[in-house]
TORDOPA-851467 format. One line per field, with one value per residue (C-alpha): x, y, z; residue number from 1. Coordinates in steps of 0.02 Angstrom, whole numbers. Example, Ala and Ser with C-alpha at 12.3 -4.5 7.8 and 13.67 -1.06 7.14 Angstrom:
// TORDOPA-851467
east <- [615, 684]
north <- [-225, -53]
up <- [390, 357]
resi <- [1, 2]
END
This chain:
// TORDOPA-851467
east <- [-669, -512, -373, -195, -74, 104, 241, 374, 544, 585, 764, 772, 957, 952, 774, 757, 616, 639, 601, 448, 386, 405, 307, 164, 160, 162, 19, -90, -44, -58, -218, -137, -254, -132, 55, 124, 292, 426, 521, 697, 680, 789, 956, 934, 891, 994, 918, 794, 782, 765, 637, 752, 804, 622, 571, 691, 588, 421, 479, 533, 370, 252, 264, 255, 101, 23, 50, -20, -176, -202, -198, -330, -203, -200, -47, -5, 152, 249, 384, 494, 532, 444, 545, 672, 679, 857, 1028, 1126, 1282, 1202, 1180, 1039, 1080, 1097, 1004, 845, 846, 797, 842, 863, 791, 869, 824, 783, 968, 1019, 1093, 1064, 1023, 1115, 964, 810, 704, 636, 447, 405, 538, 454, 584, 553, 364, 366, 489, 379, 223, 316, 371, 197, 123, 254, 210, 27, 64, 62, -119, -96, -242, -158, -15, 61, 149, 276, 279, 434, 306, 327, 430, 510, 609, 731, 889, 1011, 914, 774, 616, 612, 609, 707, 798, 819, 663, 559, 634, 579, 402, 400, 467, 339, 197, 268, 295, 475, 646, 700, 849, 826, 885, 767, 621, 650, 671, 507, 418, 462, 457, 372, 207, 76, 113, 190, 147, 303, 222, 65, 163, 267, 118, 9, 149, 187, 3, -27, 128, 91, -86, -20, 95, -35, -160, -36, 4, -181, -209, -62, -97, -283, -252, -154, -246, -419, -456, -300, -325, -193, -147, -46, 63, 63, 170, 140, -16, 62, 211, 97, 20, 192, 189, 12, -70, -252, -303, -465, -401, -240, -321, -463, -340, -240, -384, -478, -659, -739, -599, -596, -470, -345, -216, -87, -91, 66, 64, 177, 301, 431, 507, 419, 370, 259, 77, 23, 146, 85, -93, -51, 39, -94, -210, -84, -48, -164, -334, -299, -257, -415, -518, -448, -483, -661, -766, -768, -579, -502, -368, -226, -118, 68, 135, 323, 443, 606, 742, 638, 619, 552, 711, 637, 460, 378, 249, 121, 152, 137, -29, -85, -47, -142, -297, -308, -305, -492, -509, -488, -606, -463, -509, -349, -165, 0, 121, 306, 359, 513, 667, 679, 844, 775, 792, 610, 502, 576, 463, 557, 470, 304, 202, 92, 20, -16, -98, -208, -261, -313, -402, -572, -582, -531, -660, -795, -739, -745, -929, -957, -831, -801, -846, -761, -892, -1019, -914, -994, -911, -783, -735, -552, -541, -402, -374, -263, -228, -155, 22, -45, -95, 21, 126, 304, 413, 597, 568, 719, 653, 514, 456, 385, 250, 188, 8, -21, -203, -214, -152, -326, -357, -202, -240, -426, -418, -290, -399, -545, -654, -750, -675, -668, -560, -654, -573, -641, -619, -654, -841, -858, -1020, -1044, -1179, -1222, -1063, -917, -760, -577, -462, -274, -131, -167, -313, -425, -312, -394, -559, -616, -663, -849, -825, -720, -854, -987, -889, -855, -1032, -1131, -1030, -946, -761, -594, -452, -265, -152, -109, -293, -331, -190, -269, -437, -348, -258, -428, -488, -608, -536, -696, -790, -695, -687, -498, -420, -234, -124, 61, 166, 292, 420, 440, 591, 613, 590, 420, 291, 330, 168, -21, -139, -324, -373, -542, -555, -519, -461, -417, -433, -304, -357, -297, -185, -31, 33, 200, 218, 407, 450, 383, 261, 252, 244, 109, -13, -60, -233, -321, -510, -629, -707, -880, -828, -913, -758, -756, -575, -521, -334, -194, -11, 120, 306, 428, 401, 214, 163, 3, 35, -128, -266, -236, -387, -553, -730, -787, -971, -1018, -961, -776, -640, -468, -304, -184, -27, 72, 154, 337, 435, 504, 381, 215, 88, 169, 136, -50, -50, -86, -235, -262, -293, -405, -513, -517, -572, -708, -772, -760, -846, -984, -1019, -1049, -1101, -1124, -993, -956, -803, -731, -705, -548, -467, -310, -247, -401, -455, -642, -745, -934, -1019, -1202, -1291, -1430, -1357, -1248, -1075, -942, -761, -632, -449, -324, -165, -77, -1, -127, -282, -457, -589, -726, -750, -863, -945, -1014, -1137, -1174, -1360, -1472, -1459, -1610, -1598, -1482, -1468, -1282, -1171, -994, -846, -683, -512, -447, -272, -347, -529, -651, -713, -878, -942, -1055, -1136]
north <- [58, -18, 111, 74, 199, 183, 241, 317, 400, 544, 597, 784, 773, 634, 617, 618, 643, 460, 406, 518, 442, 266, 319, 388, 229, 119, 205, 185, 3, -47, 55, 156, 282, 381, 409, 440, 526, 492, 639, 613, 422, 278, 279, 460, 517, 663, 669, 806, 929, 1116, 1217, 1251, 1068, 1014, 1136, 1054, 894, 983, 1082, 922, 832, 974, 962, 773, 783, 903, 782, 637, 739, 754, 563, 552, 502, 596, 636, 600, 636, 514, 606, 465, 534, 608, 558, 464, 277, 252, 327, 307, 410, 581, 714, 840, 1012, 1119, 1260, 1155, 1154, 971, 872, 686, 531, 439, 256, 144, 107, 290, 293, 454, 458, 567, 603, 517, 655, 659, 638, 777, 902, 1069, 1114, 953, 969, 1145, 1092, 945, 1053, 1179, 1044, 970, 1141, 1157, 986, 1041, 1178, 1040, 1000, 811, 692, 608, 673, 527, 514, 373, 230, 299, 401, 287, 265, 98, 13, 155, 58, 44, 111, 29, 102, 291, 420, 442, 604, 735, 824, 666, 618, 787, 753, 580, 645, 784, 661, 542, 682, 635, 624, 459, 410, 348, 174, 164, 228, 99, -42, 5, 25, -154, -232, -402, -414, -278, -134, 18, 204, 221, 109, 214, 378, 319, 257, 408, 525, 434, 427, 612, 681, 592, 660, 834, 821, 758, 889, 1027, 950, 939, 1122, 1179, 1067, 1102, 1288, 1270, 1128, 1095, 950, 848, 688, 666, 483, 376, 226, 96, -53, -184, -163, -256, -138, 12, -45, -24, 161, 182, 214, 264, 219, 318, 473, 482, 456, 575, 709, 682, 676, 829, 876, 817, 696, 506, 405, 352, 220, 104, -57, -161, -314, -446, -489, -374, -528, -685, -810, -963, -908, -1013, -921, -757, -806, -811, -645, -563, -586, -517, -358, -317, -376, -314, -139, -138, -189, -47, 83, 30, 1, 182, 198, 204, 71, 60, -87, -86, -190, -186, -288, -246, -266, -258, -355, -533, -592, -525, -582, -673, -580, -712, -684, -496, -524, -638, -503, -370, -476, -542, -363, -371, -470, -310, -208, -113, 35, 10, -29, 63, -16, -4, -105, -14, 43, 207, 261, 343, 205, 228, 99, -69, -150, -315, -349, -370, -287, -189, -346, -421, -264, -246, -427, -407, -239, -301, -430, -303, -178, -311, -353, -170, -168, -295, -218, -322, -236, -322, -271, -371, -530, -670, -816, -826, -654, -638, -502, -371, -215, -69, -35, -205, -141, -45, -205, -345, -431, -453, -600, -550, -362, -343, -310, -197, -347, -418, -284, -353, -420, -598, -574, -625, -804, -875, -771, -840, -1019, -1030, -922, -1039, -1188, -1120, -1058, -898, -770, -584, -473, -368, -223, -205, -90, -97, -71, -224, -322, -464, -596, -751, -740, -853, -773, -820, -747, -768, -686, -571, -475, -513, -407, -256, -301, -316, -490, -455, -419, -575, -677, -605, -642, -822, -853, -776, -833, -983, -949, -1019, -986, -1018, -1049, -867, -818, -956, -892, -720, -797, -882, -722, -636, -765, -847, -1023, -1096, -1026, -1152, -1286, -1270, -1318, -1314, -1247, -1275, -1212, -1331, -1254, -1314, -1428, -1463, -1650, -1649, -1648, -1724, -1746, -1728, -1870, -1852, -2007, -2079, -1978, -2008, -1873, -1894, -2082, -2088, -2152, -2047, -1939, -1862, -1683, -1621, -1527, -1537, -1402, -1256, -1221, -1130, -1186, -1306, -1254, -1416, -1393, -1497, -1490, -1518, -1691, -1618, -1497, -1513, -1552, -1650, -1703, -1718, -1743, -1780, -1736, -1873, -1883, -1973, -2137, -2134, -2086, -1984, -1818, -1724, -1647, -1536, -1488, -1488, -1417, -1339, -1314, -1356, -1185, -1150, -1234, -1229, -1254, -1231, -1179, -1017, -941, -972, -809, -873, -1002, -943, -1083, -1172, -1343, -1309, -1290, -1472, -1565, -1664, -1504, -1435, -1591, -1579, -1397, -1440, -1581, -1483, -1329, -1438, -1496, -1322, -1207, -1187, -1096, -1075, -1167, -1250, -1438, -1514, -1353, -1319, -1139, -1069, -914, -898, -745, -738, -569, -540, -375, -359, -511, -660, -650, -786, -735, -871, -847, -985, -955, -1111, -1175, -1318, -1304, -1353, -1407, -1364, -1288, -1374, -1253, -1311, -1170, -1107, -1101, -1191, -1118, -1104, -1109, -969, -862, -831, -708, -774, -657, -752, -751, -927, -979, -1109, -1152, -1083, -1209, -1213, -1204, -1338, -1349]
up <- [-908, -834, -833, -887, -809, -874, -757, -868, -849, -964, -925, -960, -1001, -1130, -1195, -1384, -1511, -1558, -1380, -1379, -1541, -1469, -1316, -1422, -1526, -1372, -1282, -1436, -1469, -1284, -1256, -1116, -1035, -929, -915, -741, -763, -636, -563, -494, -492, -433, -526, -579, -403, -339, -164, -120, -266, -249, -349, -497, -513, -503, -638, -760, -748, -765, -916, -1003, -965, -1015, -1206, -1204, -1093, -1218, -1361, -1257, -1223, -1411, -1415, -1278, -1144, -979, -874, -693, -594, -487, -388, -329, -156, -6, 147, 36, 12, 73, 97, -65, -38, -53, 79, 92, 24, 183, 96, 102, 292, 310, 466, 441, 523, 669, 683, 829, 855, 858, 682, 584, 399, 275, 162, 236, 311, 487, 463, 586, 533, 498, 367, 272, 287, 214, 79, 27, 21, -87, -209, -222, -257, -393, -466, -467, -594, -725, -674, -673, -659, -509, -407, -312, -145, -157, -33, 51, 149, 299, 458, 414, 275, 244, 206, 294, 442, 540, 613, 646, 705, 867, 834, 971, 910, 924, 1091, 1158, 1095, 1174, 1340, 1346, 1319, 1450, 1573, 1614, 1534, 1460, 1354, 1177, 1226, 1376, 1273, 1136, 1263, 1345, 1177, 1129, 1303, 1322, 1412, 1430, 1310, 1393, 1382, 1271, 1140, 1135, 1131, 983, 882, 920, 868, 706, 661, 691, 604, 441, 439, 473, 322, 199, 258, 217, 47, 6, 45, -59, -209, -224, -211, -373, -461, -387, -505, -465, -365, -231, -218, -99, -136, 4, 49, 184, 294, 441, 441, 421, 586, 665, 617, 684, 516, 523, 346, 335, 423, 322, 152, 189, 244, 84, -39, 23, -2, -163, -209, -192, -94, -228, -185, -259, -158, -161, -274, -197, -334, -409, -490, -545, -411, -414, -437, -288, -178, -250, -203, -18, -8, -116, 33, 159, 63, -81, -20, 157, 93, -13, 139, 244, 109, 70, -84, -142, -152, -325, -324, -449, -390, -423, -567, -545, -654, -567, -633, -790, -952, -971, -885, -723, -755, -900, -1002, -953, -767, -791, -877, -736, -607, -704, -728, -550, -485, -521, -360, -259, -367, -450, -560, -657, -633, -622, -743, -702, -853, -912, -819, -725, -803, -959, -1090, -1134, -1222, -1270, -1399, -1388, -1221, -1317, -1181, -1301, -1377, -1206, -1139, -1291, -1276, -1093, -1108, -1172, -1033, -900, -965, -949, -773, -726, -773, -633, -513, -356, -193, -49, 79, -23, -19, 79, 166, 304, 371, 417, 550, 549, 653, 605, 790, 835, 858, 1008, 1098, 1039, 1172, 1112, 1162, 1163, 1147, 1035, 860, 792, 688, 850, 835, 668, 672, 611, 566, 383, 402, 384, 228, 142, 195, 165, 8, -68, -21, -122, 21, -6, 112, 138, 248, 375, 468, 644, 794, 980, 954, 842, 860, 738, 755, 654, 550, 508, 579, 564, 697, 707, 798, 943, 868, 1018, 1129, 1048, 1134, 1312, 1376, 1355, 1170, 1147, 1234, 1121, 962, 1013, 1076, 935, 784, 706, 733, 679, 801, 790, 940, 968, 969, 1095, 1206, 1208, 1257, 1402, 1451, 1459, 1584, 1461, 1456, 1528, 1377, 1271, 1405, 1419, 1587, 1540, 1400, 1367, 1222, 1141, 1027, 848, 817, 1003, 984, 1068, 926, 757, 661, 670, 623, 584, 682, 633, 474, 290, 172, -11, 11, 150, 321, 469, 358, 437, 424, 485, 649, 639, 516, 412, 553, 718, 899, 960, 1097, 1185, 1260, 1392, 1400, 1545, 1551, 1524, 1386, 1217, 1116, 954, 923, 741, 754, 878, 895, 896, 926, 812, 910, 875, 1051, 1057, 1144, 1142, 1037, 887, 782, 875, 865, 1029, 1073, 894, 833, 866, 764, 845, 753, 901, 810, 803, 649, 616, 592, 427, 363, 434, 412, 265, 342, 332, 143, 102, 30, 189, 286, 150, 165, 354, 349, 224, 333, 496, 427, 356, 535, 601, 458, 272, 169, -16, -79, -233, -241, -316, -376, -273, -281, -367, -273, -253, -204, -195, -191, -156, -188, -316, -400, -356, -432, -427, -449, -482, -526, -558, -457, -518, -680, -687, -795, -739, -864, -741, -569, -445, -324, -157, -119, 55, 16, -108, -282, -393, -581, -634, -787, -795, -884, -899, -916, -936, -1016, -992, -1041, -1155, -1190, -1063, -936, -842, -665, -588, -417]
resi <- [1, 2, 3, 4, 5, 6, 7, 8, 9, 10, 11, 12, 13, 14, 15, 16, 17, 18, 19, 20, 21, 22, 23, 24, 25, 26, 27, 28, 29, 30, 31, 32, 33, 34, 35, 36, 37, 38, 39, 40, 41, 42, 43, 44, 45, 46, 47, 48, 49, 50, 51, 52, 53, 54, 55, 56, 57, 58, 59, 60, 61, 62, 63, 64, 65, 66, 67, 68, 69, 70, 71, 72, 73, 74, 75, 76, 77, 78, 79, 80, 81, 82, 83, 84, 85, 86, 87, 88, 89, 90, 91, 92, 93, 94, 95, 96, 97, 98, 99, 100, 101, 102, 103, 104, 105, 106, 107, 108, 109, 110, 111, 112, 113, 114, 115, 116, 117, 118, 119, 120, 121, 122, 123, 124, 125, 126, 127, 128, 129, 130, 131, 132, 133, 134, 135, 136, 137, 138, 139, 140, 141, 142, 143, 144, 145, 146, 147, 148, 149, 150, 151, 152, 153, 154, 155, 156, 157, 158, 159, 160, 161, 162, 163, 164, 165, 166, 167, 168, 169, 170, 171, 172, 173, 174, 175, 176, 177, 178, 179, 180, 181, 182, 183, 184, 185, 186, 187, 188, 189, 190, 191, 192, 193, 194, 195, 196, 197, 198, 199, 200, 201, 202, 203, 204, 205, 206, 207, 208, 209, 210, 211, 212, 213, 214, 215, 216, 217, 218, 219, 220, 221, 222, 223, 224, 225, 226, 227, 228, 229, 230, 231, 232, 233, 234, 235, 236, 237, 238, 239, 240, 241, 242, 243, 244, 245, 246, 247, 248, 249, 250, 251, 252, 253, 254, 255, 256, 257, 258, 259, 260, 261, 262, 263, 264, 265, 266, 267, 268, 269, 270, 271, 272, 273, 274, 275, 276, 277, 278, 279, 280, 281, 282, 283, 284, 285, 286, 287, 288, 289, 290, 291, 292, 293, 294, 295, 296, 297, 298, 299, 300, 301, 302, 303, 304, 305, 306, 307, 308, 309, 310, 311, 312, 313, 314, 315, 316, 317, 318, 319, 320, 321, 322, 323, 324, 325, 326, 327, 328, 329, 330, 331, 332, 333, 334, 335, 336, 337, 338, 339, 340, 341, 342, 343, 344, 345, 346, 347, 348, 349, 350, 351, 352, 353, 354, 355, 356, 357, 358, 359, 360, 361, 362, 363, 364, 365, 366, 367, 368, 369, 370, 371, 372, 373, 374, 375, 376, 377, 378, 379, 380, 381, 382, 383, 384, 385, 386, 387, 388, 389, 390, 391, 392, 393, 394, 395, 396, 397, 398, 399, 400, 401, 402, 403, 404, 405, 406, 407, 408, 409, 410, 411, 412, 413, 414, 415, 416, 417, 418, 419, 420, 421, 422, 423, 424, 425, 426, 427, 428, 429, 430, 431, 432, 433, 434, 435, 436, 437, 438, 439, 440, 441, 442, 443, 444, 445, 446, 447, 448, 449, 450, 451, 452, 453, 454, 455, 456, 457, 458, 459, 460, 461, 462, 463, 464, 465, 466, 467, 468, 469, 470, 471, 472, 473, 474, 475, 476, 477, 478, 479, 480, 481, 482, 483, 484, 485, 486, 487, 488, 489, 490, 491, 492, 493, 494, 495, 496, 497, 498, 499, 500, 501, 502, 503, 504, 505, 506, 507, 508, 509, 510, 511, 512, 513, 514, 515, 516, 517, 518, 519, 520, 521, 522, 523, 524, 525, 526, 527, 528, 529, 530, 531, 532, 533, 534, 535, 536, 537, 538, 539, 540, 541, 542, 543, 544, 545, 546, 547, 548, 549, 550, 551, 552, 553, 554, 555, 556, 557, 558, 559, 560, 561, 562, 563, 564, 565, 566, 567, 568, 569, 570, 571, 572, 573, 574, 575, 576, 577, 578, 579, 580, 581, 582, 583, 584, 585, 586, 587, 588, 589, 590, 591, 592, 593, 594, 595, 596, 597, 598, 599, 600, 601, 602, 603, 604, 605, 606, 607, 608, 609, 610, 611, 612, 613, 614, 615, 616, 617, 618, 619, 620, 621, 622, 623, 624, 625, 626, 627, 628, 629, 630, 631, 632, 633, 634, 635, 636, 637, 638, 639, 640, 641, 642, 643, 644, 645, 646, 647]
END
């Protein structure tokens, strides 16, 4: 069964029997399985609450939870703060003994807690033990449980307490400014970088371990659950996904998580498709098939003016692509207005529930997905080489670019977390950013030699830095900045795509820098496109196949636009043709922005989701291997009449 969990604000000061009655009616009409009650949320937030203030919320929730139980609806609790999302004009009550965070620039928060403050850690454990007296099904940690994105401050923590920890680990005194400069410095990562990441990683695990002990002493059956945000930013706080979730869940409990869904307000579905890979599928990959995932459906600032009912439904249903057990529904405001029937969410939820229940019977397991494996590593912030060394964002990995691109183009892909002991053979791998810095040269050589690989410009640069240029036949490499007047467009000389001979794709804008590569005269290089300037002068190679097994797209990601220039039909056709030369992979033909996942266990399962406003009467599948006659079970909920799949 697919679980609907409704996040709901019951304001203890203003709640009425009428609001309760509307809640009971809604959960029945919408087929809600669980209500996750907010505590001290958003506009009602009064900073860190003491025990008496917290009890007011629990006392108000208790009788409503009892009535919901009679209706077959369980209760969870969603305290809205751990560290605190942001400073909002409040100050911490001195009686709580909480010291506040200091950011990378030396600014001190007024209510955001230091994540290694012993007073805060004990306070938080006390509050979670108090929440547990309600015996909720899930007890959530909000996604403010992080070191970054605490408005108006930047990355933390660099308070005096933390500086003393850092200095002790370094073995010498160092000012905050010097430590930060060294942590972000260009080139080979410094000991300061490692000290910061190791410290951040360990202190969060220490906190969740204490919470787990206190909560399960009170309520052994409660599942402790963690809300997450952006995996690339979690890398900048050194998150160890498995260790943190296992410490939080405790013995005998599953990992329970709320992955971020990338749209608080409505955006184009095709844009949503790309970011869905970066955030939602990547989080699911890190947590593993056995995790119970309840992705976040957030309609801020609420009502169909923020997001259409149809888009909300689209988000809920496509959560099946990460094997979600259910979904957390933040459909109504957090100020205590309660249920608004004019939004017509109950009808939509009831309509989707039978389909979602069917999908849950065939739950997608990402480790069983076949196709191109996009490699990611939770430890990449340890090894990344920064450029300017001025902003923590320079530590962000760029490892999911291929997932967003190829997934949007209809290729079957999966996201595969790896570590330094990785050994893959006979696979199709897509590597972007600086992921290869996590491995020694021998491991990089093995990955490139024993697999079909797709590499972007940053990945190629790492190969060169590791002294492996000869492996790819490269004799020279030179970066050319975007919008410098050097490169203007790329042309697929000698090839036809979508009926266009030698189609051109921009290199001028909405793209990153160009890595111009020169190959040895005897190198096995099949050139598929060239770079040109605005005058039509050919500058050098762009897309190539090396040694019949490595596809190179020698571009970097733009800080603002990423790889937007690559999202074009001409490039989709080129990738289809190039991959056909070197391997066999599942993909859809003629269906832009339809996401396609193929899983293989005791049966072959095809997952297709339309991330565009266009309808398709049929889907044409180009299989990676010959397909015998199939007996198929089709589970679908199309916008209009159901189409069909052909091979």
